[in-house]
DOMI-940031 format. One record per atom (N, C-alpha, C): residue in one letter; x, y, z. Coordinates in steps of 0.02 Angstrom, whole numbers, plus 32768, in hexadecimal, padded with zeros to 4 digits. Layout:
BEGIN
AXYZ ...
# end
This chain:
BEGIN
M83AC84137E0B M83BB83CC7E14 M840483C07E03 Q8420838C7E1E Q8466837A7E14 Q846A833F7DE4 L8478834C7DA3 L847983177D71 L84BC82F27D73 I84B782AE7D75 I84F382847D78 I84EC824E7D43 R851A824C7D15 R851982197CE0 R853081D67CFA I850B81A17CE9 I851B815D7CFD I852481317CBF D855E81117CBA D856B80E47C81 D8578809C7C96 D857F80917CD7 D858D804E7CF1 D855380367D1B P85317FFE7D08 P84F87FE67D30 P850C7FD07D76 D854D7FC67D82 D85647FB27DC5 D857C7FEE7DEE D857080297DD6 D858480667DFB D856280647E40 P858880677E76 P856A80617EBA P853980997ECA R853D80D17EA7 R851081097EB5 R84C780F97EA3 I84BD80C97E75 I847980B77E63 I846580737E80 D8489805D7EB2 D847A801D7ED1 D843280177EEB P8414804D7F05 P83CE80477F1C P839D80317EE7 Y83B080367EA7 Y838180277E70 Y838C7FE27E51 T83BD7FBD7E6B T83CC7F7D7E4C T83987F477E5E R83857F207E2B R83597EE67E32 R83187EF77E56 L82F67F297E3D L82B87F3E7E5C L82817F0A7E56 T82857EDE7E25 T82507EAC7E1B T82597E6E7E47 D82927E697E69 D829D7E307E96 D827D7E407ED9 E823E7E2C7EE0 E82167E417F1A E82347E2B7F5C Q82497DED7F60 Q82657DD57F9F Q82A57DFA7FB2 L82CF7E057F80 L830C7E2A7F8C L82FE7E707FA4 R82CF7E927F83 R82BF7ED77F96 R82A17EDB7FDC R82797EAA7FED R825D7EAA8031 R82937EA58065 R82C67E7B8057 R82FE7E748086 R83277EB48089 R83357ED0804E R83617F0A804C R83407F48806A E82FE7F50805E E82DC7F8C8077 E82BF7F8280BD G82BE7F4380D5 G82A17F358116 G82D27F42814E P82BB7F38818D P82E67F4381C7 P83277F1A81C1 G835E7F3C81CB G839F7F1B81C6 G83BC7F178181 G83957F28814E G83AE7F278109 G83DA7F6380FA D84037F5B80C6 D84327F9180B5 D840F7FCE8098 L83D07FC68082 L83AA7FFF8068 L837180128097 H83757FFD80D5 H8341800D8105 H833A8059810B G82FD80708107 G82F280B8810D G82E080DB80CD I82DF80B58094 I82CA80D38055 I829280A98037 F827080C78006 F824180A27FDC F824680BE7F96 I822B80997F66 I823380AB7F1F I81F080C07F01 C81F280F87EDC C81B9810F7EB5 C81C881037E6B E819880E77E48 E819F80DB7E01 E816F81097DDC G818981357DB1 G816081627D8B G815E81A87DAA E815C81DA7D80 E815F821F7D9A E812082347DBF L80E5821A7DAC L80A8822C7DCF L80AA82147E17 V80C081D67E21 V80C581BB7E65 V80F881E47E8D A813081F67E6E A8163821E7E90 A814782627EA2 E812082807E76 E810282C17E85 E80D482BD7EC1 R80B082857EC7 R8084827D7F01 R80AB82727F41 A80E482517F3C A8110824B7F76 A812A828F7F8C L813E82B77F5C L815582FB7F6B L811E83257F8A A80E1831F7F6F A80A883457F89 A809883317FD0 A80A782F27FE2 A809B82DA8026 A80D382ED8056 G81048312803D G813B832A8067 G817382F98070 L817682C48046 L81AB8292804D L81EA82A9802A E822282918042 E826482AA802C E8285827C7FFA P829382957FBE P82B7826B7F8D P830182647F9F V831B82267F95 V8361821A7FA1 V838982207F60 S836D82047F2A S838C82087EE8 S835881F47EB4 I836A82007E74 I833D81F07E3C I836781CF7E06 L8348819D7DE3 L8369817D7DAB L833B81847D6E V835581A17D38 V832D81AA7CFC V835581947CBE A833081827C8A A834E81767C49 A835981B77C24 D838581B77BF4 D839581F47BCE D835782187BB5 N832981F27B99 N82F082117B77 N82B782227BA7 T82C182197BE7 T828C822A7C17 T82A4825B7C4C L82DB827C7C3F L82F482AD7C6F L82C182E37C7D H829882F27C4B H826583267C54 H822F83137C86 K822D82D37C9B K81FA82BD7CCA K820B82CD7D12 V824782E37D1F V825A82F37D64 V822E832D7D7D P820883237DB3 P81DB83587DCB P820183977DDE P81E583D17DCD P820784107DDF P820C841A7E2A A81E483F77E51 A81E684007E9A A822283DE7EBA V824883B77E93 V828383967EB0 V82B683CB7EC4 A82CE83C67F02 A82FA83F97F1D A833E83F97EFB E835C84337EFA E83A0843A7EE0 E83CF840F7F09 G83FB83EC7EE9 G842B83C27F0C G841883797F10 V83D983677F00 V83C683207EFE V83E783017EC0 P840F82CD7EC7 P843182B07E8D P83FF828F7E5D V840682A17E1D V83DD82837DE8 V840D825E7DBB Y840A821C7DBD Y843681F27D95 Y841681E57D51 V843C81F07D1C V842381EA7CD8 V844C81B77CB2 G842881887C92 G844981557C6B G842081427C2F S843A81177C05 S841481007BCB S83DA80D57BE3 S83A880CD7BB8 S836F80A27BC9 S8386805A7BD6 E83B680447BAE E83CF7FFF7BB5 E83F17FF67BF9 L841780277C0D L843980237C4E L840780237C87 V83D6804F7C83 V83A580547CB9 V837C80147CBE E836A7FF77C85 E83447FB97C86 E836E7F807CA3 K83AE7F7F7C94 K83DA7F4C7CAF K83E07F527CFB V83E37F8F7D13 V83E97F9C7D5B V83AA7F887D80 T83717F9F7D68 T83327F967D8C T83157F507D83 G83217F317D49 G83077EEF7D3D G82C47EED7D1A F82AC7F267D00 F826E7F267CDA F82727F597CA2 R82477F4E7C70 R82457F7D7C38 R822D7FC17C51 F82537FF37C40 F824C80347C60 F821980607C3C H81D8804B7C3E H81A580717C1B H81A080B97C34 R81A080C17C75 R819781047C92 R81D7812D7C91 G8210810C7C8D G824F812F7C86 G826381577CC3 F824781477CFD F825381707D38 F824981477D77 V827B81457DA3 V827281297DE6 V829681577E17 A827D81577E54 A829B81827E87 A829C815E7EC9 A82D0816A7EEF A82D581507F33 A82C281887F64 F829581787F92 F827E81A97FC4 F828E818E800A R829781BD8037 R82A081AA807D R825D8197809C R825C816080C0 R821D814B80E0 R8209817B8117 P81C88189811C P81B081B28153 P81B181898193 P81AD81AA81CD P81AA8185820C P816C8158820D E8173811D8229 E813A80EF822F E8108810A8261 R80C981038251 R8094811A827E R807E80E182AB R806580F382E6 R804B80C18315 R800280B48306 P7FEC8075830D P7FA6806682FF P7F7680928325 K7F8480A08365 K7F5480C7838C K7F4F810F8373 D7F8481298356 D7F82816D833A D7F58816F82FA V7F5E813A82D1 V7F3681358295 V7EEC812C82A6 L7EDE810482D8 L7E9980F682EB L7E778132830B A7E9D815B832D A7E7F81948350 A7E5981C38322 S7E7081C882E4 S7E5181F782B5 S7E2D81D4827B S7E1E81948283 S7E00816E824D S7DC0814C8264 R7D8A8156823E R7D4B8135824E R7D4480F28229 R7D5A80F081EB R7D5380B481C2 R7D9A809D81AE V7DA8805F81C0 V7DED804681BA V7DEC80048193 L7E1F7FFA816A L7E2A7FBA8148 L7E637F97816C V7E577F58817F V7E8A7F2F81A1 V7E9B7EF38175 C7EDB7EE78168 C7EF07EB1813C C7F167E7C8164 E7F047E3D8157 E7F287E048174 E7F497DDC813C N7F8B7DD8813E N7FB17DAD8110 N7FA57DBE80C6 V7F9A7DFE80B8 V7F947E138071 V7FDB7E228059 N7FFB7DEF803D N80417DF7802A N804C7DFD7FDF N80177E077FB9 N801D7E167F72 N801C7E627F6A P80537E817F55 P80567ECA7F53 P80257EEA7F23 T80157EC77EEC T7FE37EE27EBE T7F9F7EE77EE0 N7F8C7EB27F03 N7F4D7EB37F27 N7F4B7EEA7F5B L7F827EF17F81 L7F837F257FB4 L7F7E7F6B7F96 G7FA07F757F5D G7F9C7FB67F3C G7F557FC67F26 V7F327F947F0A V7EEC7F9E7EF6 V7EC17FAD7F32 M7ECD7F8A7F69 M7EA57F957FA6 M7EAF7FDB7FC2 V7EEC7FF37FC2 V7EFA80367FDC V7ED8806B7FB0 R7EE080647F6F R7EC280967F42 R7E7680967F47 S7E57805B7F49 S7E0F80567F4D S7DF5806F7F90 A7E16805B7FC6 A7E0080708008 A7E0280BB8010 A7E3980D97FFA A7E3F81228000 A7E0B81467FD6 A7DFC812B7F9B A7DCC814C7F6F A7D8581457F86 L7D75810F7FAA L7D2F80FE7FB8 L7D1B81098001 G7D4181308026 G7D2981458067 G7D49812680A3 I7D7C80FC809A I7DA080DF80D3 I7DD7811180E8 D7DE181178129 D7E0E814A8144 D7E568134814E A7E6180F38158 A7EA580DD8169 A7EAC8092815D L7EEA807B815F L7EFC80358155 L7F25801D818F L7F147FE181A9 L7F3D7FBE81D9 L7F4F7F7A81BC I7F8D7F6581C5 I7FA37F2581A9 I7FC27EFA81E0 D7FBE7EB981D6 D7FDB7E8A8206 D80257E8181F6 P804B7E5E8220 P80937E568215 P80A57E3281D4 T80777E0B81B7 T80877DE4817B T80737E07813A T804E7E3C813E T803A7E608101 T80767E8580E4 C80797E8B80A3 C80B37EAA8083 C80B87EF48092 D80F27F0F8084 D81037F548093 D80D87F848069 P80B37FB28088 P808B7FE28061 P80B480128036 L80F680168045 L81218041801C L814E80187FEE Y813E7FD87FE4 Y81617FB27FB1 Y81507FCF7F6C R81807FCD7F3F R817A7FF07EFF R81387FE17EDB R81247FA17ED7 R80E87F907EB1 R80A87FA87ED4 V80A97FA67F16 V806F7FC17F3B V8068800C7F2D V80A0802F7F31 V809F80777F24 V808780867EDD R80A0805F7EAC R808E806A7E66 R8044805C7E5A V802C80227E72 V7FE6800F7E66 V7FB6803F7E8A S7FC980567EC4 S7F9F80877EE7 S7FA480CC7ECA M7FD180D57E99 M7FDE81177E79 M7FF0814C7EAC G801681377EDF G802D81667F12 G7FF981787F46 T7FBD815A7F42 T7F8981687F74 T7FA281577FBA V7FCC81257FBF V7FE4810E8000 V800881458027 F802381778006 F804881AB8028 F801B81D68054 A7FDE81E1803D A7FAF820B8062 A7F7B81E38088 F7F8381A1808A F7F52817480AA F7F71815A80EA P7F58816E8124 P7F7781588163 P7F79810C8168 H7FB280F2817C H7FB880AA8184 H7FEB809A81BB A7FE1805F81D8 A800F8048820C A800D7FFD820F R80427FE0822A R80467F978230 R80397F838278 L800A7F558282 L7FFD7F3982C4 L80367F0A82D7 P80517F0E8314 P808B7EE58326 P807B7E9C832E A803B7E8B833A A80277E458342 A7FE17E3E8326 F7FD17E008311 F7F8F7DF482F3 F7F7B7DAC82FD P7F3C7D9E830F P7F047DCD8313 P7EFE7DF38355 E7F2F7DEA8382 E7F2C7E0E83C2 E7F277E5983B8 G7F457E728382 G7F457EB98374 G7EFF7ED68368 L7ECF7EAA8359 L7E8B7EC3834F L7E6E7EE0838F E7E8C7ED083C8 E7E727EEB8407 E7E797F378409 V7EAF7F5183EF V7EB87F9A83F0 V7E867FBB83C1 V7E737F99838B V7E417FB3835D V7DFD7FB6837F A7DEB7F8083A0 A7DAB7F7E83C5 A7DAB7FB183FE A7DE47FBB841E A7DE87FEA8456 A7DDA80328440 H7DE480418400 H7DD5808483E6 H7D8D808983CD G7D65805783DC G7D1E805B83CD G7D0A80428388 H7D3680208364 H7D2680078322 H7D077FC28325 L7CCF7FB98303 L7CB17F7782FC L7CDC7F5082CA L7CF27F1482DE L7D1C7EEB82B3 L7CF17EC08286 V7CF47ECD8245 V7CCA7EAA8214 V7CF77E8581E3 G7CF37E4381E3 G7D1C7E1B81B6 G7CF67E098177 L7D197E028140 L7CFB7DEE8101 L7D087DA580F3 S7CD47D8280DB S7CD87D3B80CE S7CA97D298095 P7CB97CF6806C P7C8A7CDF803A P7C567CAE8057 D7C587CA28097 D7C2B7C7280B8 D7BE27C8680AC P7BBA7C5C808B P7B757C6D807D P7B4A7C7680BC A7B627C5F80F5 A7B3D7C678133 A7B447CAD8150 A7B777CD2813A A7B807D168153 A7B4D7D458133 P7B377D798157 P7B077DA8813A P7B277DD08102 S7AFE7DE780D3 S7B167E10809C S7B2F7E5380B7 I7B667E6A809B I7B827EAA80B0 I7B517EE380A3 G7B277EDB8070 G7AF67F108061 G7ABD7F138091 S7AB07EDD80B7 S7A787EDC80E6 S7A8D7EED812D F7ACF7EF08139 F7AE77EFC817C F7AE97F47818B R7AD37F5B81C5 R7AD37FA181D8 R7B147FB181FD F7B3E7FD781DD F7B807FE681F9 F7B7D80248226 P7B9F8021825F P7BA5805D828A P7BD6808F826C D7BE280C5828F D7C0E80F98275 D7C5780E38273 R7C6C80BD82A4 R7CB280A782A8 R7CB6805D8298 V7CD7804E825F V7CD9800A8245 V7D207FF9822F A7D357FBC823C A7D747FA28221 A7D647F6581F6 L7D717F6A81B6 L7D677F338188 L7DA67F078189 V7D9E7EC78197 V7DD87E9A819E V7DD77E698164 L7E0B7E6B813A L7E107E4080FF L7E4F7E178102 G7E497DD980EA G7E827DAC80E8 G7E9E7DA580A2 A7ED27D7E809C A7EF37D74805B A7EC57D51802B E7ED07D5F7FEB E7EA97D3D7FB7 E7EB77CF27FBA G7E827CCB7FBA G7E897C837FC0 G7E777C6C8006 P7EA67C6F8035 P7E967C578079 P7E667C83809F G7E647CC48090 G7E397CF180B5 G7E517CFA80FD L7E237D0C8129 L7E357D17816F L7E427CD48192 T7E707CD581C1 T7E7D7C9981E8 T7E427C8D8218 E7E3D7C50822F E7E067C3F825D E7E0C7C67829E E7E487C7282B6 E7E507C9982F4 E7E397CE082EB T7E477CFD82B0 T7E307D4182A4 T7DE47D43829E K7DC67D12827E K7D7D7D0F8279 K7D5D7D0E82BE R7D7D7CEC82ED R7D617CE88330 R7D667D2A8355 R7D957D548341 R7D9F7D948364 R7D757DCD8347 V7D5E7DC8830A V7D377DFF82EE V7CF07DFD830C D7CCE7E368307 D7C8A7E3B8323 D7C567E1F82F4 Q7C637E2482B3 Q7C307E108282 Q7C527DFC8241 M7C397DC68223 M7C4F7DB281E0 M7C197DC681AE V7C2D7DDF8174 V7BFD7DEF813F V7C197DD380FD R7BED7DCF80CB R7C027DB6808A R7BEA7DE68054 I7C0B7DE2801B I7BF57E057FDF I7BCF7DD27FB5 P7B8E7DDB7FA9 P7B677DA97F84 P7B837DA17F3D M7B867D627F27 M7BA07D537EE4 M7B737D1E7EC4 R7B777D1B7E83 R7B527CE77E5E R7B6C7CA27E6F A7B407C727E69 A7B537C2D7E77 A7B8C7C177E48 G7BBA7BF17E63 G7BF17BD77E3B G7C307C027E3E I7C2B7C3E7E5B I7C657C697E64 I7C767C677EAE D7CB27C4E7EBF D7CC07C427F05 D7CD87C807F2B S7CFA7CAE7F07 S7D147CE97F2B S7D297D1E7EF9 L7D397D597F14 L7D527D917EEC L7D9C7D9B7EFA N7DBE7DBB7ECC N7E017DD47EDB N7DFD7E017F18 V7E2E7DFD7F45 V7E2A7E237F84 V7E287E6E7F78 G7E487E857F41 G7E457ECC7F31 G7DFF7EE17F1D A7DDD7EB77EF6 A7D987EC67EE2 A7D6A7EC37F1E A7D747E927F4A A7D4A7E8D7F86 A7D547EC97FB3 A7D917EE07FBA A7D9E7F1B7FE4 A7D7D7F597FC8 A7D7D7F5F7F85 A7D5D7F9A7F66 A7D127F9A7F72 I7CF27F607F6A I7CAA7F5C7F75 I7C9A7F6B7FBE A7CBF7F4D7FEC A7CB27F588033 A7CBF7FA18046 A7CF37FBE802A A7D0280048038 A7CCA80328020 Y7CAD80227FE6 Y7C76804A7FCC Y7C3A80467FFA V7C2A800A8012 V7BF08002803F V7BFB80258081 V7C36801A809E V7C43803580E1 V7C56807F80DE G7C79809380A9 G7C8E80D980A4 G7C55810A80A3 G7C1D80F68084 G7BE1811F8087 G7BE781648068 L7C0E816A8032 L7C1781AC8015 L7BD781C97FF7 D7BA8819D7FE3 D7B6A81B77FC7 D7B2F81AD7FF6 S7B3E81A28037 S7B0981988069 S7B0A81D1809B P7AD281DE80BC P7AD1821180F1 P7B0181FF8128 P7B1E8231814B P7B4C82228181 P7B2C81F581B5 R7B5481C881D1 R7B3B819C8206 R7B3881C28248 G7B0881AF8271 G7B0381D082B2 G7B2C81AC82E6 
# end
């Protein structure tokens, strides 16, 4: 590794790490047309190790003095590793540096929805899920509980945003995902691949998810916490289902709802579907 000492928080070489907690700023900078377009940030050495295991390319690493030992041995020779005091690193990133390690990686090529769908039987589809913590929970739960891939609408947050990556513990790197260019029109390509479109709703008139017989190819469609799915999307799905709840509780956190639905549909403890 190439160790480089940093003593100035305004050093342009560590510009990719500045103000990581400013979500709107980071979305602009890392998004199309932004000055950091083409990279994403990993927080913590375990997440970085999973990015490396997925074949992703590190651009640089920023560590505090006392966490230099956390740099993964798999980091290639020549990748710049910037080292500074804990105080400097916290000032640059904008948060208390518990993990003492952040890394910038080059973004992989974006996948097309039809390519993701071709090899996926059970899919999670998100509409307007713009809370990165929720999306990270959904990715981690879906991958663990038998869902094969993720599709997101144009308004859902970036699956490679730092907090999504951290909350998913790097699961997102090995979990196929793609962004639909339009929504809910984009659901047509999902249906064209033979997936039954199943929306989740707290509506008591919808059948219980536990009583519904799911086919082999299913797309679970979930909306943002609070508003849920839009009316237009509800009209386009094939079936609405609900997760039964006790009286007086109106809804679940969307991450919790996704985990329950993924467990039911994923069928990891059920015989294979015919």
